[in-house]
C-alpha positions as CSV (number, residue, x, y, z in Angstrom):
1,M,-31.0,26.4,-35.8
2,A,-34.0,24.4,-36.5
3,K,-33.7,20.6,-35.7
4,L,-33.5,18.0,-38.1
5,A,-36.5,16.8,-39.6
6,L,-36.0,13.3,-38.3
7,D,-37.9,11.1,-36.2
8,R,-38.3,7.1,-34.8
9,T,-40.3,6.3,-38.2
10,S,-36.9,7.5,-40.3
11,S,-35.5,4.8,-41.9
12,S,-31.6,4.5,-41.9
13,A,-31.1,5.5,-45.5
14,E,-33.6,9.1,-44.5
15,I,-31.4,9.5,-41.6
16,T,-28.0,8.8,-43.6
17,A,-29.3,11.3,-46.5
18,T,-30.5,14.1,-44.0
19,V,-27.6,14.4,-41.9
20,T,-25.1,14.0,-45.0
21,A,-27.1,17.0,-46.3
22,W,-26.9,18.7,-43.0
23,V,-22.7,18.0,-43.0
24,D,-22.7,19.8,-46.8
25,E,-24.7,22.9,-45.5
26,H,-23.6,23.7,-41.9
27,V,-19.8,22.0,-41.5
28,P,-17.6,24.6,-42.6
29,Q,-15.8,23.6,-45.8
30,V,-12.2,23.7,-44.7
31,W,-13.1,21.3,-41.9
32,R,-14.6,19.0,-44.4
33,D,-11.6,19.3,-46.7
34,A,-9.3,18.5,-44.0
35,A,-11.5,15.3,-42.7
36,A,-11.0,14.0,-46.4
37,R,-7.2,14.6,-46.3
38,G,-6.1,13.3,-43.4
39,G,-8.7,12.9,-40.4
40,R,-8.9,14.2,-37.1
41,A,-5.6,15.3,-36.9
42,A,-5.5,17.1,-39.9
43,I,-9.1,19.0,-38.4
44,R,-7.3,19.9,-35.6
45,E,-4.6,21.9,-37.6
46,V,-7.5,24.1,-39.2
47,R,-10.3,24.5,-36.1
48,T,-9.1,26.2,-33.2
49,R,-11.1,25.5,-29.6
50,A,-12.3,29.2,-30.4
51,D,-13.6,28.1,-33.6
52,Y,-15.6,25.2,-32.6
53,E,-16.8,26.4,-29.7
54,A,-18.3,29.9,-31.7
55,W,-19.7,27.2,-34.1
56,Y,-21.4,24.5,-31.9
57,P,-24.8,26.2,-31.2
58,T,-25.2,24.9,-34.6
59,F,-24.3,21.3,-33.6
60,A,-26.5,21.4,-31.1
61,G,-29.2,23.1,-32.6
62,S,-29.7,20.3,-35.1
63,G,-30.5,17.9,-32.3
64,L,-27.5,15.4,-33.4
65,A,-25.4,16.3,-30.1
66,V,-28.3,14.4,-28.0
67,A,-29.7,12.5,-31.1
68,T,-31.6,10.1,-28.3
69,W,-32.9,12.4,-25.9
70,P,-36.5,13.7,-26.1
71,V,-37.0,16.9,-28.5
72,E,-37.9,19.1,-25.5
73,Y,-34.8,18.8,-24.4
74,G,-32.8,19.2,-27.3
75,G,-32.7,16.0,-29.0
76,L,-34.3,13.9,-31.8
77,D,-36.2,11.4,-29.9
78,L,-34.4,8.6,-31.7
79,V,-33.8,4.9,-30.8
80,P,-30.4,4.0,-30.5
81,E,-29.8,2.0,-33.6
82,Q,-31.1,5.3,-35.6
83,A,-28.6,7.3,-33.7
84,R,-25.7,5.3,-34.6
85,A,-26.6,5.8,-38.3
86,A,-26.3,9.3,-38.2
87,E,-23.0,9.3,-35.6
88,K,-21.5,7.2,-38.7
89,V,-22.3,9.9,-40.9
90,L,-20.9,12.6,-38.3
91,A,-17.6,10.7,-37.1
92,P,-15.1,11.8,-39.7
93,F,-15.5,15.1,-38.6
94,N,-14.9,14.7,-35.2
95,L,-17.7,16.9,-33.7
96,G,-17.1,16.0,-30.0
97,R,-19.7,17.1,-27.7
98,L,-18.8,20.0,-25.2
99,N,-20.0,20.4,-21.6
100,P,-18.8,16.9,-21.2
101,L,-19.5,16.9,-17.7
102,G,-23.0,18.3,-17.9
103,L,-23.7,15.3,-20.5
104,S,-22.2,12.9,-18.8
105,A,-22.9,13.3,-15.0
106,V,-25.5,15.8,-14.6
107,A,-27.8,14.8,-17.1
108,P,-28.3,11.3,-15.7
109,P,-29.2,12.3,-12.5
110,L,-31.2,15.1,-14.2
111,F,-33.5,12.5,-16.1
112,A,-33.5,9.9,-13.5
113,Y,-34.5,12.3,-10.5
114,G,-35.5,15.4,-11.7
115,T,-38.8,17.4,-11.9
116,E,-40.1,18.3,-15.2
117,D,-39.4,21.8,-14.4
118,Q,-35.7,21.2,-13.5
119,R,-34.8,18.9,-16.6
120,M,-36.8,21.9,-19.0
121,R,-34.8,24.5,-16.9
122,F,-31.3,23.1,-17.3
123,L,-30.8,20.5,-20.1
124,P,-31.4,22.7,-23.1
125,P,-28.8,25.5,-22.2
126,L,-26.4,22.6,-21.0
127,V,-26.9,21.0,-24.7
128,H,-26.1,24.2,-26.1
129,N,-23.1,25.0,-24.0
130,E,-24.8,27.9,-22.8
131,E,-24.4,26.9,-19.0
132,K,-21.4,25.0,-17.8
133,W,-21.3,22.5,-15.4
134,C,-19.1,20.5,-12.6
135,Q,-19.7,18.5,-9.7
136,L,-19.0,19.1,-5.9
137,L,-18.6,15.9,-4.5
138,S,-15.1,15.2,-3.2
139,E,-13.8,16.8,0.0
140,P,-10.2,16.9,1.8
141,G,-11.4,14.2,4.3
142,A,-14.1,12.3,1.5
143,G,-12.2,11.2,-1.5
144,S,-12.2,7.3,-2.0
145,D,-15.1,7.3,1.1
146,L,-17.1,9.6,-0.6
147,A,-19.9,8.9,2.0
148,S,-18.4,10.3,5.2
149,L,-18.4,13.8,3.5
150,A,-18.9,16.4,6.0
151,T,-20.4,19.3,3.8
152,R,-23.7,20.4,5.9
153,A,-27.1,21.4,4.2
154,V,-29.6,22.9,6.9
155,Q,-33.2,23.5,6.1
156,D,-34.4,26.8,6.2
157,G,-38.3,27.0,5.1
158,E,-37.9,27.2,1.4
159,E,-34.2,26.8,1.1
160,W,-31.3,25.0,2.3
161,V,-27.9,26.5,4.0
162,L,-24.9,24.5,2.5
163,A,-21.3,25.1,4.1
164,G,-18.5,23.0,3.8
165,Q,-15.4,22.7,1.4
166,K,-15.3,20.7,-1.9
167,V,-12.0,19.8,-3.5
168,W,-10.3,18.6,-6.7
169,T,-13.7,20.3,-8.6
170,T,-13.0,19.6,-12.2
171,W,-13.8,23.0,-14.4
172,A,-15.1,24.8,-11.3
173,H,-13.3,27.9,-12.6
174,L,-15.2,27.6,-15.9
175,S,-18.6,26.2,-14.7
176,D,-21.6,28.2,-13.7
177,F,-23.8,25.7,-12.3
178,A,-22.5,22.2,-10.0
179,V,-24.3,19.2,-9.0
180,C,-23.4,18.8,-4.7
181,L,-23.7,16.3,-2.0
182,A,-24.1,17.5,1.1
183,R,-25.0,16.3,4.8
184,S,-28.5,16.8,5.5
185,D,-28.6,14.5,8.2
186,P,-25.9,13.2,11.0
187,T,-28.0,11.2,12.8
188,V,-28.3,8.4,10.5
189,P,-25.5,6.3,8.9
190,K,-23.4,7.8,6.5
191,R,-25.2,6.8,3.1
192,K,-28.7,7.4,4.6
193,G,-28.2,11.5,5.3
194,L,-27.1,12.8,2.3
195,T,-28.9,15.0,-0.3
196,Y,-28.2,16.3,-3.7
197,F,-28.3,19.5,-4.8
198,I,-27.8,22.0,-8.2
199,V,-25.7,25.1,-6.7
200,D,-25.3,28.0,-8.5
201,L,-21.7,28.9,-8.6
202,H,-22.0,32.6,-8.9
203,A,-24.2,32.7,-5.6
204,P,-23.2,34.6,-2.6
205,G,-20.8,32.7,-0.2
206,V,-19.5,30.5,-3.2
207,D,-15.4,31.0,-3.5
208,V,-13.7,29.1,-6.3
209,R,-9.8,28.9,-5.9
210,P,-7.7,26.7,-8.6
211,L,-5.2,24.1,-8.1
212,R,-2.4,24.2,-10.6
213,H,-1.1,20.7,-12.0
214,I,2.4,19.5,-12.0
215,G,2.2,20.5,-15.8
216,G,1.2,24.2,-15.2
217,E,-2.1,24.0,-16.4
218,V,-5.5,24.4,-14.0
219,D,-8.2,22.0,-14.3
220,F,-8.7,21.1,-10.9
221,N,-10.3,23.5,-8.0
222,E,-11.3,23.7,-4.2
223,V,-14.5,25.3,-3.5
224,F,-15.6,26.8,-0.2
225,L,-18.9,27.2,0.6
226,E,-19.9,29.8,3.2
227,D,-23.6,29.7,4.1
228,V,-24.9,29.4,0.3
229,R,-28.4,29.7,0.2
230,V,-29.9,26.9,-2.4
231,P,-33.8,26.9,-3.1
232,D,-35.3,23.6,-2.4
233,A,-36.4,24.1,-5.8
234,H,-32.9,22.9,-6.9
235,R,-32.9,19.8,-4.7
236,L,-32.5,16.9,-7.0
237,G,-34.4,14.0,-5.5
238,P,-36.3,13.2,-2.3
239,I,-34.4,14.4,1.2
240,G,-31.8,11.9,2.5
241,E,-31.7,10.0,-0.9
242,G,-28.6,11.6,-2.2
243,W,-26.2,8.8,-2.3
244,R,-28.6,7.2,-4.8
245,V,-28.8,10.1,-7.0
246,A,-25.4,10.6,-6.7
247,N,-24.7,6.9,-8.3
248,A,-26.1,8.2,-11.5
249,T,-23.5,10.9,-11.6
250,L,-20.8,8.8,-10.5
251,S,-21.0,6.0,-13.1
252,G,-21.5,8.9,-15.7
253,E,-18.5,10.8,-14.5
254,R,-16.4,7.4,-14.5
255,Q,-17.8,6.8,-18.2
256,M,-16.6,10.1,-19.1
257,V,-13.0,9.5,-18.0
258,S,-12.9,5.9,-19.8
259,G,-11.5,6.9,-22.8
260,A,-12.1,6.1,-26.5
261,G,-15.4,4.7,-27.1
262,S,-16.8,5.6,-24.1
263,G,-18.9,8.8,-25.3
264,G,-17.0,11.2,-23.3
265,V,-13.5,12.9,-23.4
266,D,-10.8,10.6,-25.4
267,R,-8.7,10.7,-22.7
268,I,-7.1,12.9,-20.1
269,G,-3.4,13.9,-20.6
270,G,-1.6,13.0,-23.7
271,A,-2.9,11.6,-27.4
272,G,-3.5,8.3,-28.5
273,A,-1.5,5.1,-29.8
274,E,-2.4,5.8,-33.3
275,R,-0.6,9.2,-32.9
276,L,2.3,7.3,-31.0
277,V,2.7,5.1,-33.7
278,R,2.8,8.2,-35.9
279,R,5.3,10.1,-34.0
280,A,7.6,6.9,-33.4
281,A,7.7,6.9,-37.1
282,E,8.6,10.8,-37.5
283,L,11.7,10.0,-34.8
284,G,12.8,6.9,-36.9
285,R,12.0,4.5,-34.0
286,T,10.0,2.1,-35.8
287,G,13.2,0.3,-36.5
288,D,13.6,-1.1,-33.1
289,P,11.8,-4.5,-32.8
290,V,11.3,-3.9,-28.9
291,V,9.7,-0.3,-29.7
292,R,7.5,-2.0,-32.6
293,Q,6.2,-4.5,-29.9
294,Q,5.8,-1.7,-27.2
295,L,3.6,0.3,-29.7
296,M,1.1,-2.9,-30.8
297,V,0.7,-3.9,-27.0
298,L,-0.8,-0.6,-26.6
299,Y,-2.6,-0.1,-29.7
300,S,-4.2,-3.5,-29.1
301,E,-5.0,-2.8,-25.6
302,E,-6.4,0.9,-26.9
303,R,-8.8,-1.2,-29.5
304,I,-10.0,-3.7,-26.8
305,R,-11.0,-0.3,-24.7
306,G,-13.1,0.9,-27.1
307,W,-15.0,-2.0,-28.0
308,T,-15.3,-2.5,-24.0
309,N,-16.5,0.9,-23.6
310,E,-18.9,0.4,-26.6
311,R,-21.0,-1.5,-24.6
312,V,-21.9,1.3,-22.1
313,R,-22.3,3.9,-24.7
314,A,-24.8,1.9,-26.3
315,T,-26.8,1.8,-22.9
316,V,-26.8,5.4,-22.4
317,R,-27.9,5.6,-26.2
318,A,-30.9,3.4,-24.8
319,G,-31.4,5.9,-22.3
320,G,-30.2,4.3,-19.2
321,T,-27.3,5.3,-17.3
322,P,-23.6,3.9,-17.7
323,G,-24.0,1.8,-14.4
324,P,-21.1,-0.3,-12.4
325,A,-19.5,-1.6,-15.7
326,A,-18.3,1.7,-16.6
327,S,-15.9,1.1,-13.9
328,I,-14.1,-1.5,-16.2
329,G,-13.2,1.0,-18.8
330,K,-12.4,3.4,-16.0
331,V,-9.8,1.2,-14.4
332,H,-8.4,0.2,-17.6
333,G,-8.2,3.0,-19.5
334,A,-6.3,5.2,-16.7
335,S,-3.6,2.5,-16.2
336,L,-3.6,2.2,-20.3
337,N,-3.1,6.0,-20.7
338,Q,-0.2,6.6,-18.2
339,R,1.5,3.5,-20.2
340,L,1.2,5.1,-23.7
341,Q,2.3,9.0,-22.2
342,L,5.2,7.2,-20.4
343,L,6.1,5.1,-23.7
344,A,5.3,8.7,-25.6
345,T,8.1,10.3,-23.4
346,D,10.6,7.3,-24.0
347,L,10.7,7.9,-27.3
348,L,11.8,11.5,-27.1
349,G,15.1,10.5,-25.5
350,M,16.8,13.0,-23.7
351,A,14.3,15.8,-25.1
352,S,12.1,14.8,-22.3
353,T,14.0,15.4,-19.6
354,A,14.8,19.4,-20.1
355,W,13.9,22.5,-21.9
356,S,14.2,25.8,-22.3
357,E,12.3,29.3,-20.4
358,P,9.5,29.7,-20.3
359,W,9.2,26.0,-19.1
360,L,5.7,25.7,-19.5
361,E,5.6,27.1,-23.0
362,S,8.4,25.1,-24.3
363,M,7.5,21.9,-22.3
364,P,7.4,18.8,-25.3
365,F,3.5,17.8,-25.5
366,E,4.4,14.3,-24.6
367,V,6.0,15.5,-21.4
368,Q,2.9,17.4,-20.8
369,G,0.6,14.5,-21.3
370,M,2.8,12.4,-19.3
371,L,2.6,14.6,-16.4
372,R,-1.2,15.0,-16.4
373,S,-1.8,11.4,-17.2
374,R,-0.3,10.8,-13.3
375,A,-3.7,11.9,-11.9
376,N,-5.7,9.4,-14.2
377,T,-5.7,6.5,-11.7
378,V,-7.2,8.9,-8.8
379,E,-9.6,11.2,-10.6
380,G,-12.9,10.0,-11.3
381,G,-12.7,7.5,-8.9
382,T,-9.9,6.1,-7.6
383,S,-8.7,2.6,-9.3
384,E,-8.9,1.0,-5.8
385,V,-12.4,1.8,-5.3
386,S,-13.1,0.9,-8.8
387,K,-12.0,-2.0,-8.4
388,N,-14.2,-2.7,-5.4
389,I,-17.3,-1.6,-7.1
390,L,-16.4,-4.2,-10.2
391,G,-16.0,-6.7,-7.7
392,E,-19.3,-6.3,-5.9
393,R,-21.5,-5.1,-8.4
394,V,-20.5,-7.3,-11.6
395,L,-18.7,-10.0,-10.2
396,G,-21.2,-10.0,-7.0
397,L,-18.3,-10.5,-4.6
398,P,-19.3,-9.8,-0.8
399,R,-18.6,-6.6,0.2
400,E,-15.9,-5.3,2.4
401,P,-16.6,-5.5,5.9
402,D,-17.5,-2.0,7.7
403,P,-17.7,-2.0,11.6
404,W,-19.4,1.3,11.3
405,H,-21.9,0.7,8.4
406,D,-25.0,1.0,10.4
407,H,-23.8,3.8,13.0
408,P,-24.8,7.1,12.6
409,W,-22.5,9.4,11.0
410,Q,-21.5,11.9,14.0
411,E,-20.5,8.6,15.8
412,V,-18.1,7.3,13.2
413,P,-14.6,8.1,13.8
414,R,-12.9,10.7,11.5
415,S,-9.2,11.4,11.1
């Protein structure tokens, strides 16, 4: 699929006409008919995940999936205003970006700290969803305090040897590569002795073990690294500067899980306020004034969240990283989604308390969403940590006292 004939000289009218013509030619008719008939809900009825994945190379090949990226990496090199004109045409067809962790959490550090060889090697297949990505960050003893991690990286000539354990690794069981933060120097303070790597998850010594959710599905994994050899050419950024590089990933991850309008996934667990309103009507609950008030509160909050996240999305479209402001959407989105899914189960009444065998297949969608949403305030950075980031980096409040801040990592007591 050739990229669209658009560039920075294209007018909004030219972009609209070109993208409209592309949609008419390449988006399947049945999807377009569904969009005209009933929007995203109707599209989901006629388009399976497998259908979309099979068609996705057409989207990625057009350059529209990452329209502001340079052409050589898979984009069209449009400015943000031009990209918004294209997105306005695409929006009704719900053409979500696949490989969201790659786009949101891996691409930012590659752009900011990667070499040209690294960007050319990894970004194009990432855009086309040919190589899937995850991130090896959290550890059993380093979750909220990620900088205290213990996975070791020892240089051996032109290679590094990584050893340690990572946990809560989203989609590792589906991924080909991961960005990994490891300790390369234990004799300096914890944030200064870290280095960032790209790890091939098919390499010898990588052991991925799935972790099952309370709802029965598998998203998270624990990953054991047993003397995994990583070429120095897959080191991302300078030795010892891994914490600085990782911040581009962390802010991108928070943006991804911030919800609608963030530029990442819509939500993790359940559906949104619009579907909840429709479901309440189907169940005959909208005659209750208390229920109507609950619905409108959540609907209003979701709209506000979308507008707030759009500021972060505009920064990303302009070529920047999400930054600490992404934590605003993360904190609010996590709490809001949990309240949305709790109300969804409340609307079901007693039907949300028990169901027949097999339990996983027969569990109501609303209950699945509610159970999954319980992790929202923990994953992608806990709400407590995100609030600290907002206080310190957005509001300018002083940092929390840390008596071990300047001590070598190896001297810091660990539980």
